[in-house]
C-alpha positions in Angstrom: 157.4 94.0 58.2 153.8 92.2 59.0 152.0 92.6 62.6 149.4 90.6 63.7 148.1 92.5 66.6 146.0 91.2 69.0 143.1 92.0 71.4 142.0 89.6 74.1 140.2 89.8 77.3 142.0 87.4 79.1 139.7 87.5 82.3 143.1 87.3 85.2 146.7 87.0 83.8 147.9 85.5 85.7 145.4 82.4 85.9 145.5 82.6 82.4 149.7 82.7 81.5 149.1 79.2 80.2 146.6 79.3 77.7 148.2 83.1 76.6 151.8 81.2 76.2 149.9 78.6 73.9 148.2 81.3 72.1 151.0 83.3 71.1 153.3 80.3 70.4 150.3 78.7 67.8 149.2 82.0 66.3 152.1 84.5 66.8 150.5 88.1 67.4 153.7 90.5 67.1 151.4 92.4 69.4 148.9 91.9 72.5 146.2 94.3 74.1 144.9 91.9 77.2 142.1 93.4 79.1 140.7 92.4 82.8 144.2 91.6 84.0 142.8 91.6 87.6 146.3 92.5 89.1 148.9 95.4 89.8 152.0 96.3 87.5 154.7 94.3 90.2 152.3 91.1 90.1 152.1 91.3 86.6 153.9 87.8 85.3 156.5 89.7 83.3 158.8 86.3 82.9 156.0 84.7 81.2 156.0 87.0 78.7 160.0 87.0 78.6 160.0 83.8 78.1 157.2 83.2 75.4 159.1 86.4 72.9 156.8 89.3 74.1 159.4 91.1 76.2 158.1 95.0 75.6 155.6 95.5 78.0 153.7 98.6 78.9 150.9 97.9 81.9 148.3 99.5 83.5 147.2 97.8 86.6 144.8 97.8 89.4 144.5 95.6 92.4 142.4 92.5 92.3 139.5 93.6 89.3 140.3 95.5 85.9 143.8 96.3 84.1 144.8 96.9 81.1 147.6 96.0 79.1 149.9 95.8 75.8 152.7 92.5 75.5 154.8 93.0 72.3 157.7 91.7 70.3 159.1 95.1 69.0 160.2 98.0 71.1 157.4 100.1 71.7 157.0 104.2 72.4 155.6 105.7 75.1 152.0 107.8 74.3 150.3 110.4 76.2 148.4 108.3 78.7 144.4 108.9 77.5 142.3 110.2 80.6 138.7 108.7 79.8 137.8 107.3 83.4 136.5 109.1 85.5 136.5 106.9 88.2 140.1 106.4 87.8 140.3 102.7 87.1 142.7 101.1 85.2 141.0 100.7 81.6 143.5 102.2 79.2 146.7 101.8 77.9 148.9 103.6 75.1 152.5 102.3 73.0 153.6 103.2 69.0 155.1 99.8 68.2 156.4 100.0 64.3 154.8 103.6 63.4 151.6 102.6 64.7 150.1 104.2 67.7 147.7 101.6 69.8 145.1 101.8 71.9 143.6 99.2 74.8 140.7 100.1 76.6 138.4 98.3 79.1 135.3 100.2 78.6 133.2 99.6 82.1 130.6 96.8 81.3 127.7 99.3 82.7 125.5 97.3 85.3 122.3 95.8 84.3 120.0 99.0 84.2 120.3 100.7 81.0 119.2 103.9 82.6 121.7 106.9 82.8 119.4 108.3 86.5 118.7 104.9 88.0 122.4 103.3 87.2 125.7 105.0 87.8 127.9 101.9 86.5 125.5 102.6 82.9 126.6 106.8 83.6 129.9 105.8 83.8 129.7 103.6 80.4 128.5 106.1 78.5 130.9 109.0 79.9 134.0 107.4 79.4 132.3 105.8 75.7 132.1 110.4 75.8 136.1 111.3 76.7 136.9 109.4 74.5 135.4 110.4 71.6 136.1 113.8 72.3 139.3 113.1 72.4 139.4 110.9 69.2 137.5 114.5 67.6 140.9 116.4 68.7 143.2 113.5 66.4 144.2 113.5 62.9 142.2 110.8 61.0 145.9 110.8 58.5 147.8 108.8 61.9 148.0 105.1 61.9 146.0 104.6 65.1 144.6 101.4 65.5 141.7 101.4 68.5 141.4 98.2 69.8 139.7 95.9 73.8 136.9 94.9 75.0 134.8 98.1 74.3 131.4 95.6 76.0 129.0 96.8 73.4 128.2 94.4 70.1 126.9 96.6 68.1 125.5 95.1 64.7 122.5 93.5 64.3 124.5 90.2 63.5 126.8 90.3 66.7 124.1 89.6 68.9 122.7 86.2 69.3 119.2 87.8 69.3 118.9 91.3 68.5 115.2 91.1 69.2 116.0 89.6 73.0 119.3 91.4 73.3 118.6 95.4 72.7 116.9 95.8 75.6 120.0 94.6 77.8 123.1 96.2 79.2 125.9 95.9 75.7 123.0 96.2 72.3 120.6 99.0 74.1 120.1 101.6 71.1 122.3 104.6 73.1 125.3 102.0 74.0 124.7 101.3 70.3 124.8 105.5 69.5 128.1 105.8 71.5 129.3 103.4 69.7 128.8 104.8 66.6 129.9 108.6 67.4 133.3 107.2 68.3 134.1 105.5 65.6 133.0 108.5 63.1 135.3 110.9 64.9 138.3 109.8 63.4 136.2 107.5 60.3 137.4 104.2 61.8 136.9 101.1 60.3 135.8 98.0 61.9 138.0 95.2 60.6 136.8 91.8 62.1 133.1 92.8 60.3 135.4 94.4 57.1 136.7 90.9 57.3 133.4 89.4 57.5 130.6 91.4 56.4 126.3 90.9 57.9 125.1 89.0 57.7 127.1 86.5 58.8 126.5 86.5 62.9 130.0 86.6 65.0 130.6 86.5 68.4 134.0 87.1 70.5 132.4 86.0 74.3 130.0 83.5 75.6 128.7 83.7 79.0 130.6 80.7 82.0 127.1 79.7 81.9 125.8 78.1 79.3 127.3 74.2 79.3 128.1 73.9 76.2 128.4 76.8 74.5 129.1 76.0 70.9 125.2 74.7 71.9 123.4 77.8 73.0 125.6 79.8 71.3 124.1 83.0 72.8 127.6 84.8 71.9 128.0 88.9 71.5 131.0 91.2 70.1 132.2 93.1 72.4 135.8 93.0 71.3 136.8 95.5 68.9 140.2 96.6 66.0 139.3 99.3 65.1 141.9 101.0 62.3 141.7 104.9 61.7 141.3 105.9 57.9 145.4 106.6 57.9 145.7 102.7 59.2 143.2 101.4 56.1 146.6 101.0 54.0 148.5 99.1 55.8 145.4 96.8 56.6 144.3 96.3 53.1 148.5 95.9 52.1 147.0 92.0 50.8 144.4 93.7 48.8 141.8 92.9 51.5 141.0 93.0 55.2 142.6 89.9 57.4 140.9 90.1 60.6 139.2 87.4 63.1 138.1 86.2 65.9 140.2 82.9 67.0 136.8 81.2 68.6 138.8 77.7 69.1 140.3 79.5 71.8 136.7 79.5 74.3 136.9 75.6 73.5 140.4 74.7 75.3 140.6 74.0 79.5 140.2 76.8 82.0 139.1 79.6 79.3 138.4 83.2 79.5 134.9 83.6 78.7 136.3 86.2 75.8 138.6 85.1 72.5 140.8 86.6 71.2 140.9 88.9 68.5 143.5 89.5 65.7 144.5 91.6 62.6 147.0 91.5 60.0 148.8 94.7 59.3 151.6 95.0 57.2 153.7 98.4 57.8 
């Protein structure tokens, strides 16, 4: 069985319904993990997803802010919720599809000041990573698990438009990168997009709305991730190599999200 896994910060599921339907029609994701749906569960446009062939839904909504959801072509099984957000925000949702556990996260952006003592938002971000790392450390790396979502950290030198200029800016500071590496090491995760497109090729999934032409300025960040446990890597490499990419052309569409979708192919 082939499974195309996708993560996308849609920046409002209701505003972006047309773009989501187009993407699903053209690129055929089997499991679509969304962040920043910006609605409560009762407000989620379920019928639209049923019409596009993704009828199985798991939604964690919140009024006006945050919110995450998973839409699947295949039936989903419940998994235990992860209590990793100390503020109680709707930032985490998980399911099991075709034997693969998928955990979808919208990690806090962290505000503007990269100091835990001065900035509660930054402290919350690092606390989220700490709690998630502790949770993953209790898991078995042989279990097939994917962590996906807007993790709000661009970890590598080639995941940002300028390593030098971004190293003191929230999303690419050393303390955030260290927190991400600890999470990655907790289960020996593989970063599938980077495995498919190795350094030193630059790869971004987010571009600010402030740029009149995001292609021309290309001041992007790779904030959106798909990670696989060792137990999932046989499925991710069944074709002989990892197939994962950023669909950056979607950022060119009319009224786009500031994030582009990211996909990975699994052979279950």
